[in-house]
C-alpha positions as CSV (number, residue, x, y, z in Angstrom):
1,X,55.7,66.4,158.0
2,X,55.3,70.0,159.2
3,X,58.0,72.3,157.6
4,X,60.8,74.0,159.9
5,X,61.1,77.7,159.5
6,X,64.5,78.9,159.2
7,X,66.1,82.1,160.7
8,X,68.9,83.9,159.6
9,X,71.3,86.4,161.4
10,X,72.3,89.8,160.0
11,X,75.7,88.5,159.1
12,X,74.2,85.7,156.9
13,X,71.8,88.2,155.1
14,X,74.8,90.6,154.4
15,X,76.9,87.6,153.0
16,X,74.2,86.5,150.4
17,X,73.4,90.3,149.7
18,X,77.4,90.7,148.9
19,X,77.3,87.5,146.6
20,X,74.6,89.2,144.4
21,X,75.9,92.9,144.6
22,X,79.6,92.4,144.6
23,X,80.1,89.0,142.8
24,X,77.7,89.4,140.0
25,X,75.6,86.4,140.7
26,X,71.8,86.4,140.1
27,X,69.2,86.3,142.8
28,X,67.7,83.1,141.2
29,X,71.1,81.3,140.8
30,X,72.0,82.2,144.8
31,X,68.6,81.1,145.8
32,X,68.6,77.8,144.0
33,X,72.1,76.9,145.4
34,X,71.4,77.9,148.9
35,X,67.9,76.9,149.2
36,X,66.7,80.2,150.0
37,X,63.3,82.0,149.0
38,X,63.4,84.7,146.3
39,X,61.0,86.8,148.3
40,X,63.3,86.7,151.4
41,X,66.4,87.5,149.4
42,X,65.0,90.3,147.3
43,X,63.6,91.9,150.8
44,X,67.1,91.7,152.1
45,X,68.5,93.4,148.9
46,X,65.7,96.1,149.3
47,X,67.0,96.7,152.9
48,X,70.5,96.9,151.8
49,X,69.5,99.5,149.2
50,X,67.8,101.6,152.1
51,X,70.8,101.5,154.0
52,X,72.8,103.0,151.0
53,X,70.1,105.8,151.0
54,X,70.6,106.5,154.7
55,X,67.6,104.7,155.9
56,X,67.3,101.8,158.3
57,X,68.7,98.7,156.6
58,X,70.5,95.6,157.6
59,X,73.4,97.4,159.2
60,X,74.6,101.1,159.9
61,X,74.1,103.7,157.2
62,X,77.1,104.3,155.0
63,X,79.0,107.5,155.1
64,X,79.4,109.6,151.9
65,X,83.0,108.7,151.4
66,X,81.9,104.9,151.8
67,X,79.1,105.5,149.4
68,X,81.7,107.1,146.7
69,X,84.1,104.1,147.2
70,X,81.2,101.7,146.7
71,X,80.1,103.6,143.5
72,X,83.6,103.3,142.2
73,X,84.0,99.8,142.8
74,X,80.6,99.2,141.1
75,X,82.1,101.1,138.0
76,X,85.3,99.1,138.2
77,X,83.2,95.9,138.3
78,X,81.2,96.8,135.1
79,X,84.6,98.0,133.4
80,X,86.2,94.5,134.2
81,X,82.9,92.7,133.3
82,X,83.2,94.5,129.8
83,X,86.9,93.6,129.3
84,X,86.3,89.9,130.3
85,X,83.4,89.7,127.7
86,X,85.7,91.1,124.9
87,X,88.5,88.5,126.1
88,X,85.9,85.6,126.0
89,X,84.7,86.8,122.6
90,X,88.5,86.8,121.3
91,X,89.1,83.4,122.7
92,X,86.4,81.9,120.4
93,X,88.5,83.2,117.3
94,X,90.9,80.5,117.7
95,X,93.5,79.5,114.7
96,X,91.9,77.1,112.3
97,X,88.4,78.7,112.9
98,X,87.2,80.2,109.7
99,X,85.7,83.0,111.8
100,X,89.3,84.5,112.4
101,X,90.1,84.4,108.9
102,X,87.1,86.3,108.0
103,X,87.7,89.0,110.8
104,X,91.2,89.4,109.7
105,X,89.9,90.1,105.8
106,X,87.6,92.9,107.5
107,X,90.3,94.4,109.7
108,X,93.0,94.6,107.0
109,X,90.9,97.1,105.1
110,X,91.4,99.5,108.1
111,X,94.8,98.5,109.2
112,X,96.0,98.3,105.5
113,X,98.1,95.2,105.8
114,X,97.2,91.5,106.5
115,X,100.8,90.9,107.9
116,X,99.9,93.5,110.7
117,X,96.4,92.1,111.5
118,X,98.0,88.5,111.7
119,X,100.7,89.7,113.9
120,X,98.3,91.3,116.2
121,X,96.0,88.1,116.4
122,X,99.0,85.9,116.5
123,X,97.9,84.1,113.3
124,X,100.1,82.9,110.6
125,X,99.5,84.4,107.2
126,X,99.9,81.1,105.5
127,X,97.0,79.8,107.3
128,X,95.0,82.9,106.5
129,X,95.8,82.6,102.8
130,X,95.1,78.7,102.9
131,X,91.6,79.8,104.2
132,X,91.1,82.0,101.4
133,X,91.9,79.5,98.9
134,X,89.5,76.8,100.5
135,X,86.5,78.9,100.0
136,X,83.2,78.6,101.3
137,X,82.1,75.6,99.2
138,X,84.6,73.5,100.8
139,X,83.4,74.5,104.4
140,X,81.6,71.7,106.0
141,X,80.0,72.1,109.5
142,X,79.2,69.2,111.5
143,X,76.2,69.7,114.1
144,X,77.6,67.0,116.2
145,X,81.0,68.7,116.5
146,X,79.5,72.1,117.0
147,X,77.6,70.6,119.9
148,X,80.5,69.1,121.3
149,X,82.7,72.1,121.2
150,X,79.9,74.1,122.6
151,X,79.6,71.6,125.7
152,X,83.3,71.6,126.2
153,X,83.3,75.4,126.3
154,X,80.5,75.4,128.7
155,X,82.5,73.3,131.3
156,X,85.3,75.7,131.1
157,X,87.4,73.6,128.8
158,X,87.7,71.1,131.5
159,X,85.4,68.1,130.7
160,X,87.1,64.9,129.4
161,X,85.7,62.5,127.0
162,X,83.4,60.7,129.8
163,X,81.9,63.7,131.0
164,X,81.2,65.3,127.3
165,X,79.6,61.9,126.4
166,X,77.4,62.5,129.4
167,X,76.6,66.1,128.6
168,X,75.8,65.2,124.9
169,X,73.6,62.5,126.0
170,X,71.7,64.9,128.2
171,X,71.2,66.7,125.0
172,X,69.8,63.9,123.1
173,X,73.0,63.1,121.3
174,X,74.1,59.5,121.8
175,X,77.8,59.0,120.9
176,X,80.4,56.4,122.0
177,X,83.2,57.6,124.1
178,X,85.9,56.8,121.7
179,X,84.0,58.6,119.0
180,X,83.9,61.6,121.4
181,X,87.5,61.1,122.0
182,X,88.1,61.1,118.3
183,X,86.3,64.5,117.7
184,X,88.1,66.1,120.5
185,X,91.4,65.1,119.1
186,X,90.4,66.4,115.6
187,X,89.2,69.8,117.1
188,X,92.2,70.3,119.7
189,X,89.9,69.9,122.6
190,X,92.2,68.7,125.5
191,X,91.9,69.7,129.2
192,X,95.2,70.6,130.8
193,X,96.2,71.1,134.3
194,X,99.4,71.4,136.4
195,X,100.2,70.6,140.1
196,X,101.1,72.9,142.8
197,X,101.6,72.4,146.6
198,X,101.8,74.6,149.5
199,X,101.5,73.1,153.2
200,X,98.3,74.4,154.7
201,X,97.6,72.0,157.8
202,X,99.6,72.5,160.9
203,X,99.0,69.4,163.3
204,X,102.0,70.3,165.6
205,X,100.1,71.5,168.3
206,X,99.0,70.6,171.7
207,X,95.0,71.3,171.3
208,X,92.9,68.4,171.7
209,X,92.0,66.2,168.6
210,X,88.8,63.9,167.9
211,X,88.8,60.4,166.9
212,X,88.4,59.4,163.2
213,X,84.6,58.9,163.5
214,X,83.9,59.1,159.9
215,X,86.4,56.3,159.0
216,X,86.3,56.8,155.4
217,X,82.5,56.0,155.2
218,X,82.1,58.6,152.2
219,X,78.5,57.4,151.0
220,X,76.0,58.3,153.6
221,X,72.4,57.3,153.0
222,X,70.9,60.7,153.1
223,X,71.8,64.4,153.3
224,X,73.1,66.2,156.3
225,X,74.2,62.9,158.0
226,X,78.2,63.5,157.2
227,X,80.1,66.6,156.0
228,X,83.6,66.9,155.3
229,X,85.8,70.1,155.7
230,X,89.3,71.3,154.7
231,X,91.4,74.5,154.0
232,X,93.2,75.1,150.6
233,X,95.2,78.2,149.1
234,X,94.7,80.2,146.0
235,X,97.6,82.1,144.2
236,X,97.0,85.7,143.5
237,X,99.5,88.5,142.6
238,X,98.5,90.1,145.9
239,X,99.7,87.0,147.9
240,X,97.8,83.7,148.9
241,X,94.2,83.7,149.5
242,X,92.8,80.8,151.6
243,X,89.7,78.8,151.0
244,X,87.7,77.0,153.7
245,X,84.8,74.7,152.5
246,X,82.3,72.3,153.8
247,X,81.0,69.4,151.6
248,X,77.9,67.1,152.1
249,X,79.1,63.6,151.3
250,X,75.8,62.5,150.2
251,X,75.4,64.8,147.1
252,X,79.0,66.0,147.0
253,X,77.6,69.5,147.3
254,X,79.5,72.4,148.8
255,X,77.0,73.7,151.4
256,X,79.4,76.2,153.0
257,X,82.7,78.2,152.3
258,X,84.7,81.2,153.3
259,X,87.8,82.9,152.0
260,X,90.5,85.3,153.9
261,X,94.3,86.1,153.2
262,X,95.1,84.3,156.3
263,X,94.1,80.9,158.0
264,X,92.6,81.8,161.3
265,X,90.2,79.7,163.2
266,X,87.4,82.1,162.5
267,X,87.9,81.2,158.8
268,X,86.8,77.4,159.2
269,X,84.1,78.7,161.7
270,X,82.6,81.0,159.0
271,X,82.4,78.1,156.4
272,X,80.8,76.0,158.9
273,X,78.4,78.5,160.1
274,X,77.3,79.0,156.6
275,X,76.6,75.5,156.1
276,X,74.5,75.0,159.3
277,X,72.5,78.1,158.5
278,X,71.7,76.9,154.9
279,X,71.1,73.1,155.9
280,X,69.7,73.3,159.6
281,X,71.2,69.9,160.3
282,X,69.7,67.7,163.0
283,X,72.2,67.0,166.1
284,X,74.4,64.0,165.5
285,X,75.8,65.0,162.2
286,X,79.5,64.1,161.7
287,X,81.7,67.0,160.7
288,X,85.1,65.7,159.5
289,X,88.5,67.3,159.1
290,X,92.1,67.1,159.3
291,X,93.8,67.6,162.7
292,X,94.9,71.1,161.8
293,X,95.0,73.8,164.7
294,X,91.9,75.6,163.2
295,X,89.7,72.8,163.5
296,X,91.0,71.8,166.9
297,X,90.7,75.3,168.2
298,X,88.4,76.2,170.9
299,X,85.9,78.3,168.6
300,X,85.5,75.5,166.3
301,X,84.8,73.0,169.2
302,X,82.3,75.3,170.9
303,X,80.5,75.8,167.3
304,X,80.1,72.1,166.9
305,X,79.0,71.7,170.3
306,X,76.4,74.4,170.3
307,X,74.7,72.7,167.3
308,X,75.1,69.1,168.6
309,X,77.3,68.0,165.8
310,X,80.2,65.3,166.1
311,X,83.6,65.9,165.3
312,X,85.7,63.7,163.4
313,X,89.6,64.0,162.3
314,X,91.7,62.2,159.9
315,X,94.6,60.3,161.2
316,X,97.9,62.2,161.4
317,X,99.5,62.5,158.1
318,X,97.0,60.6,156.3
319,X,95.4,62.3,153.6
320,X,93.3,59.6,152.4
321,X,90.9,60.0,155.3
322,X,89.6,63.2,153.7
323,X,90.0,62.2,150.1
324,X,86.8,63.6,148.8
325,X,87.3,67.0,149.8
326,X,91.1,66.8,148.4
327,X,89.3,65.8,145.1
328,X,87.2,68.8,145.1
329,X,90.0,71.3,145.7
330,X,92.0,69.4,142.8
331,X,88.9,69.8,140.6
332,X,88.6,73.4,141.6
333,X,92.2,74.2,140.6
334,X,92.4,72.1,137.4
335,X,89.1,73.7,136.2
336,X,89.3,77.0,137.3
337,X,92.1,78.5,139.3
338,X,95.2,77.2,137.4
339,X,93.3,78.7,134.2
340,X,93.4,82.2,135.9
341,X,95.9,84.9,136.9
342,X,94.1,86.6,139.5
343,X,95.2,90.3,140.3
344,X,94.1,90.5,143.9
345,X,91.9,88.7,146.6
346,X,88.7,90.3,145.6
347,X,88.9,89.0,141.9
348,X,89.7,85.2,143.1
349,X,86.8,85.7,145.8
350,X,84.4,86.5,142.9
351,X,85.7,83.8,140.6
352,X,85.7,81.0,143.3
353,X,82.2,81.8,144.3
354,X,81.0,81.9,140.9
355,X,82.6,78.3,140.2
356,X,81.0,76.9,143.3
357,X,77.4,78.5,142.8
358,X,77.3,78.9,139.1
359,X,79.1,75.8,137.9
360,X,80.1,73.0,140.5
361,X,77.0,72.8,142.5
362,X,74.6,73.2,140.0
363,X,76.0,72.2,136.2
364,X,79.0,70.1,136.7
365,X,78.4,66.5,136.1
366,X,79.7,64.1,138.9
367,X,80.6,60.4,137.8
368,X,79.7,59.4,141.4
369,X,76.2,60.8,141.1
370,X,75.6,59.1,137.9
371,X,76.6,62.1,135.8
372,X,74.2,64.5,137.6
373,X,75.0,67.9,139.2
374,X,75.0,68.0,143.1
375,X,71.8,69.9,142.9
376,X,69.9,67.8,140.4
377,X,71.0,64.7,142.4
378,X,69.5,66.0,145.7
379,X,66.3,66.9,143.8
380,X,66.1,63.6,142.1
381,X,66.7,61.9,145.4
382,X,63.9,63.9,147.3
383,X,61.5,63.1,144.6
384,X,62.1,59.5,144.9
385,X,62.3,59.4,148.9
386,X,60.1,62.1,149.9
387,X,60.9,63.9,153.4
388,X,60.4,67.1,155.1
389,X,61.7,70.2,153.4
390,X,62.7,73.2,155.3
391,X,61.0,76.6,154.6
392,X,63.1,79.7,153.8
393,X,62.1,82.9,155.8
């Protein structure tokens, strides 16, 4: 079949450029997740850089004041990244790990007191002295345990025994689930989370709603046949940040998303427009959502009509009609959001984008997909059932 060329508007190009420039994602990572060509994306980056130099670019040239602000923001990002590296490095030095005890032995030479160093690092002196007595001869490193802990760390400390077992199997290590569970218990590897709730759906409106066309048919036979969408909230110290997301039910891949401090209809339209631009769906695709005023708005209805997409809405007060998207939001919060303390909206936006692009779509193992990531599952199914693939421009 002939390949269909895709065209991108200025807003979408700027959105991709900002993911790379402002949120620290690599060109290859963004291209793999959004199925874009690296040549095109690098050309957009070059146009953006030309804009900063006052030449013709994607948008209007920045003023001197805007360029100064941009430089200061870049410096703040670099400092924050350096600080995050130090925090993550210290996080590896957990009490009970021999590394931290060796560090204490070195630091006390400068500090002059083991008690002072132990207090700063929140480590008991008795544990330090016990480690000193054990000696190197007693230290036995189990390769399987090391690989297990590394896989757990790569998952953001969120994998349970089933996913860890699948991750190790992918590395050629075959362990039973109960063996994995026992090793997790020995090394204190436990995924913890807590529930929070805030109401985000306002169905008390007079806007027209759609029938439940999807009707809980959550397993379409091919990509771009049925999408689900919803809005959730993220807590930051600067106030709530709302996330609208669109998922392809075939692979459970997040194909569109947008974030804002409020929940206007433009938020869900931006997420849907990103999904449409990325995937170029054929007319007739089902887009399912709840009965919220944003999804019943005129702007959202017009966007669906313009691309020939079919609206579907959950029954009133029935969260199970959109259970798959609800589960994604729960995973997002368990595995990332509830482990963070976001200072502001920008920090939360960067972290959630990195979770979607850098982990959920391309790395996270899904039990529903045979313990493959959404991207790997789509690639595997495309190889088994070849179809026409869109070409990036």
